[in-house]
N, C-alpha and C positions, 0 to 999 in steps of 0.2 A: 773774272778771278778779283777785278776793282768791287765788282759788286760780293762777293764770297767775302773778301777782306771786310770790305764794311758790315755787313751781317757780325761779321766776327768781333768785331770794334764796334757794336750797338750795345747803347746803354741800359740797361733792364734795373734800373734802381741804381743802388752804388756800386753793382758790378757789370761787367761786359759779357756778354754772349759768349765768349771766348773764356772768359774766368768759369764761368759758370760749368760749362760743358768740361773744360778741365779736372773742378772740382769732380761734376760726377763721374767722370772716367779714371779718379784715383779711387770711388767708392766701386766702381765694377772689376776694376783691377785688382782689389785687394779683396772681395767676392771670389772673383777668378783663382787668386793664387791659393784662398783658402780653400776653396772646394778641389783643385785638382793636387798641389803640393802635398797639403795635408792630408788629405782625404789620400791619395795615395800612400805617403809616408804611413800612416795610421794600418792602412792593409798591411803592409808589408812588415811592419813591427808584430803587427795581431798575427801574423802566419810565421812568424818565429816565436811567438810566445805560446802558441798553441803547440809547440812541438815538446814543450816542458809538463808535468803535471801540476805543477805550483800557480795558483792562483794572483800571486804578487807581481808577476811580470804583465800578466794583462792589466794589471789596476796601473801598473807603472806608466805602461804606454797610454791608456787613458788619462792620467794625471800630466801627461807632458802634451798631446795632442790636442787636447782640449785648451789650454789654455796659450797653446801655439797657435790654433786659429784664432782666439779670442784675441792676440797679439797683432794678429794681421790686420783683423778686420780695423782695431783701433787706430792701427797706424793711416789707413784709409783715411778713415774719420781726421787723424790729426794734419795729414799731408792735406787735407780737402780745406780741413779749417785756418789751415796756414796760409795756401793761397788764397782766402777768400779774406783773409784778416790781414792781407799784405797792405803797409800800410799806416794800421792801427795800432799802435805798439801796445797800447793797454791790452785791449782783445789777442794779440799775437802772445803779449806773456803769460796771461792767465790761462793761455790754453797750452802752450810749455811748460805751466805748472801743474793744470789739473790731468794731464797726458803723462807727465810724472808719474804723477800720484796715481794714479789709474793701472799704469803699468805697474809700480810695486804692489797695488790689490791684486793683479790677475795674478803674479808669479808668487805671490804668498799662498795663493790659494792653488797654484800647482804643487809646492811645497807641502804645502797639504795633504794634498790626494797621494802626494809622493811617502809622505811618513804611513800613511794609510796602509800604503802596498809592503814597505817595510814590517810595519807592524803585522801585517799578515804571513809575509817571510818568518819573520821570527817566531811566529805560533806553529806555525808548520814546521818549522826544522827545531824546535821544543819537542815537539811532539815525536820527531823521530829518534830522537836522542835522548841523553840524559842530560842535557844543558838547563842550570838554572833560569833561565829564560822560562817561567811559565804563566801562566794566565792571569796570575796578580801583577806579576813586574812585567809584562808588555802593556799592557793599557796605560800603566803610570808612565814608560818612555814615551809613551805614544802622547799623554797628554801634555808632557813635559817640554817634546819637542813642539808639539803644537803652539805651545805655549810662548816659546823664546821665538816662534818667528813671526807671531802676534804682536810680541810688542818691537821686534826689529821693523818691521812691517809698519808697525803704529809709527815709529820715530822717522821713517825715511819718507815716509805717506806725509808726515806733519811739514816736515825738512823740504820736499819739494813742492809742498802748498804755499810756502812763503814763511812759515813760522819758525822760531828761536828754538833749535832746539836746545843750544847751550842755554840759554835761558829759562827754558823747562826744566834743565836738569839741574839750574843752577836755585830757581825754584823749590823744587824739594828734597836740593842739600840745606835749604834753609827750613823745612819742616822736617826734614830728616827724623828726627828725635820722636814729631809727634805720629809722624807716620810708624815708626818700631814699634814705639808703644798700641798702637792699634794693629799693627800685624805680628806680635807677641805670638800670640793664638793660631795664628796659622803657620809661623813659623814653626813652632810646635809642632803641630800637627803635622807638617809635612816631613820634618825630621822622624816624627813618631812612624810615619808612614815606613822611610828608610828601615827604619829598626825592624820594623815587621818581616820587610820583605829581605832584610840580613840575615837574622833569629828564623824567618822562618818557623814560627811555632803553629801558624795555621798559612792555608791557602784558599784559594776560591774553590769552594766545593765542600767545603768541609763543615763539620756538624760540629760548633762550639757551644760552651757553656762559661760565663761569665757575671758575677752579681747575681741578677736578677732577670739576665736577657741569654735568651735557648733559639737557637735556633742554628741555619746555613750559609754560609759567608758566600754573599752573590759578586762583592767585588772591594776591591780595596784602593781605595782613588788615593788623591795629592792630599785632602785635606781629611777624610772620614772612609771609615769602611763601612758599607750596606751589608746588614743579616736579614734574612728571611725568615721571620720565626713561623714557628709551627702554624699559628691562628693563622699564614698566609699575609702579617702585615711585614712592612719595611721598618726596620730600625737602622737610624745612622750614628754611627759611634763615632766620636773623634777620635783620630791616630792615636796621641797621646796618652787620651784612656786608657786605651786597650794595650798601648805598650806598657803603661805602669800597671794593669791587673791583671792578675792572676786569673789564666785563662785555662780551660779544662777542654782540650779536643778530644772526641766521641771517635772521629773516624781514625786516629791513630791508634784503636784499640786493636790487639791482637786476635781477641777472643772477648766474649760478652762475658761477665758474672751474673751468678744467682745465687742468693741467700736469700732463706726463709725457713722458719720453725713451723714445725707439725706439732701442735700437742694432742695426746690420745686420754683418754679417761684415767682416773687412778686405780679402776678396777682390773687392770694390764697387768697380767702376773710377768714376772723376769724374763721365766721363757718366753713368753710371747713378744716382749720389747724387743731381746735377742733376735728372734727372728726377722720383727720387724726392719730392725737395724741391719741384718745380712740383707735382706732380701730386696730392700731399697738400693744398697752398696751395690748389691748385682744389676740391680735395673742401670743405673748411672753406666756400669764400666760396659753392658753392652749395649749403649744407645748410639747409633752410629752419627749423631748431633751433638753428641757431648764429649767436651776436650779431653782427652785420659792422663791428662799430664797432673792433675792436682784436682783432689775431690774431697769431701769431708761429708760421711753419714753417722753422727754420735748423739747418745741419750745425753744430754749436758746438763738438763734442771729439772728441780722438783717446782713447777711453778702453782701458782697459786690456785690454778683449778685445771692444772695437767700435768700430764710428763710429757715434755717438750724435747722432741726429738729435731736436731741444728743438720740441714741440708745443705750444702756447700759445695756447688761447682759453678763450670764455664761452657757456655755452648761453644761450640767451633765457628759457627758464623757470627758476624756483628750487626748483619745488616736486622733492622729493627724487626720487623715484619718476622723472619723467619726465627729471631731469638725468641719474641711471643708463643709463635708455631711449638717450638721443642718445649719453652717451658710448659705448653697448657700439657703436652701429650703427658712430659714426665708427672705432672699433679696430677691427673688421670689415671696414671698407671699408679701412683701412691694410694689413690683413693679407692683400687682395685683389691692392691694389697689390702690395706687395714680393713676390708671387707671379706676378704677370703680368710685370713686370720680371724675372724667375730670381734674385733675391736672395733672402738667408736671415736671418732676424731671428736676433741672437746671442745665448751664453745665456755665463755665465763659464766660461774655460776656460784649459788650462796647456800649454803647449809646451815639453816639456825637450830641450833638444839635447845629446846624450855626444859628447865628446872622445875621438876614436879613438886607441885605446894604441899608442907606437910601439915600433919593434921592440927586441928585445933588445939588438941590439952597439950600438943609436944611445943605449940607456940607461946602458950600461955607459962608453960615450965622454962622455957628459954626466955622471956620476958620476966618472971620473977628473979631468977637469976644475974 
């Protein structure tokens, strides 16, 4: 027994064998607790989460158990450090501050993951109901929540590391005016994003046009809105600009318009023009993909080189590809009708009439007169 106590108190550098053994025991105990308690807790919670259809609770379990296991390991390292730093005030104080700061960061990490789980839950809830939480609002709330958590974690971590948070805030107050000027556009874009989400002129996935930009909305963010153009480039537009712009939302169209003029040659007789109008109107009324609420087929103008027939209708589909296919079918059918009636589609032409030259004697008489 005396030999064991002697070995326990034997010094290896600044520490005794007993202190090193206890420090190692803290580390091993932290690993055991993490492996047994946290693993079992995670297994039970995941079994409960598997009974539901949502993925949000699975993400929430991982968001809690992951940081919890890290906290257990961090606690083991902290206890070992406190043991080895006994009698060394500066090292112990530094360890206390570092432990609190790391603990704040780990908790913030877990809250970040919980925000992601909440965002998934809100997205699934919005898809099952008429909730206003759509694909645009949920990412915005997720980013805002993470930003708030990040700011609080930074302040707490700085305070735990020994920095004066009140002095930092006072410094920000002195430079508040300059900061406000620098952040003017950012704040305007933030409120612009809130305005877009409140008025809902468009959503993620809508096809919009404004100014010279034409594309599909991919994401409405805190500062800007990303639009995927049809050239497959991405345009980031500040929310303030979009909120004040005139935006045309093509995705809200209940039907798609077709307006065109078909010109036939001037040798067309009136009875042929009447028959052409009747048959084209009959074609539109009999086509299953033409919206029957409103259409016009009228002989409207005597053009410079053609007799103009206005064809105005709407396709029942708003899909761009199907709309073009219906328009092509109608155009080909109109060409068939024109050919069956023995008519010709006009194209810009000019006829030059030359005045015949008078005989020489008549010109002389006109000159003498």
